[in-house]
C-alpha positions as semicolon CSV with decimal commas, in nm:
position;residue;x (nm);y (nm);z (nm)
1;M;11,097;8,400;7,495
2;V;10,921;8,579;7,781
3;Q;11,068;8,497;8,120
4;R;10,834;8,388;8,398
5;P;10,832;8,633;8,692
6;K;11,011;8,526;9,009
7;F;10,776;8,380;9,269
8;E;10,767;8,544;9,613
9;D;10,594;8,379;9,906
10;Q;10,537;8,708;10,094
11;M;10,336;8,981;9,924
12;S;10,209;9,310;10,058
13;V;9,834;9,371;10,067
14;I;9,695;9,690;9,914
15;R;9,331;9,786;9,964
16;V;9,165;9,986;9,687
17;R;8,941;10,272;9,794
18;K;8,725;10,501;9,584
19;N;8,994;10,765;9,527
20;Y;9,318;10,587;9,620
21;A;9,489;10,260;9,706
22;A;9,678;10,216;10,034
23;P;9,841;9,937;10,235
24;Y;9,591;9,734;10,433
25;L;9,705;9,808;10,788
26;K;9,525;9,521;10,962
27;Q;9,721;9,263;10,761
28;R;10,022;9,401;10,580
29;Y;10,135;9,075;10,421
30;V;9,989;8,756;10,277
31;Y;10,197;8,439;10,259
32;I;10,142;8,195;9,973
33;N;10,314;7,866;9,889
34;K;10,412;7,810;9,529
35;K;10,196;7,495;9,521
36;D;9,892;7,715;9,588
37;V;9,923;7,902;9,258
38;K;9,886;7,608;9,022
39;T;9,521;7,688;8,942
40;E;9,279;7,969;9,014
41;R;9,084;7,737;9,242
42;T;9,386;7,649;9,460
43;F;9,482;8,017;9,476
44;K;9,134;8,116;9,594
45;Q;9,133;7,842;9,860
46;A;9,472;7,953;9,994
47;I;9,372;8,319;10,011
48;N;9,024;8,252;10,152
49;D;9,191;8,089;10,452
50;Q;9,378;8,414;10,523
51;I;9,117;8,682;10,457
52;R;8,874;8,616;10,737
53;N;8,726;8,943;10,867
54;W;8,853;9,154;10,578
55;P;8,607;9,424;10,473
56;D;8,438;9,384;10,135
57;G;8,629;9,550;9,854
58;V;8,905;9,520;9,598
59;Y;9,260;9,426;9,697
60;F;9,600;9,393;9,527
61;L;9,887;9,168;9,621
62;K;10,216;9,341;9,542
63;L;10,560;9,194;9,489
64;S;10,871;9,338;9,655
65;N;10,964;9,517;9,330
66;G;10,635;9,712;9,345
67;K;10,454;9,528;9,065
68;V;10,101;9,407;9,123
69;F;10,089;9,024;9,134
70;I;9,708;8,993;9,131
71;R;9,392;9,194;9,192
72;F;9,083;9,037;9,345
73;E;8,749;9,129;9,498
74;V;8,639;9,014;9,844
75;K;8,279;8,987;9,958
76;E;8,160;8,822;10,279
77;N;8,510;8,690;10,362
78;R;8,552;8,510;10,029
79;I;8,709;8,594;9,695
80;I;8,429;8,643;9,446
81;Q;8,639;8,757;9,150
82;V;9,002;8,732;9,044
83;Y;9,090;8,984;8,776
84;R;9,287;8,846;8,481
85;V;9,380;9,178;8,317
86;S;9,481;9,509;8,472
87;P;9,230;9,787;8,394
88;A;9,514;10,041;8,408
89;T;9,768;9,874;8,178
90;G;9,566;9,614;7,988
91;L;9,830;9,350;8,071
92;K;9,769;9,009;8,225
93;Y;9,860;8,984;8,595
94;P;10,174;8,775;8,677
95;L;9,972;8,520;8,879
96;Y;9,845;8,371;8,553
97;E;10,202;8,286;8,447
98;F;10,220;8,032;8,733
99;F;9,902;7,842;8,646
100;I;9,947;7,499;8,494
101;K;9,888;7,507;8,122
102;R;9,625;7,243;8,042
103;K;9,625;7,078;7,703
104;P;9,286;7,077;7,529
105;R;9,117;6,740;7,522
106;S;9,102;6,563;7,192
107;N;8,794;6,357;7,118
């Protein structure tokens, strides 16, 4: 059985540039409540409240152990895309382990 990653409410922000990724100096950390990671929609709402005035681009949220929690793209102060799978490793980001598993509807 695969163990769910430990949730951390403070994550460091990494901004991805063309040739490198570096800490985002204007806002080093993002704070998220566990209740805000139940669905992709609630996650986006929680982050959108914190990313006002961020430049357009791709960002990572990193856990204290150095692993990337999620990668997302910002445009015009809103998240336009949340990446499900890492392009580097091909593995699903840990954020998706916290989403509520919905049962398919039966007709």
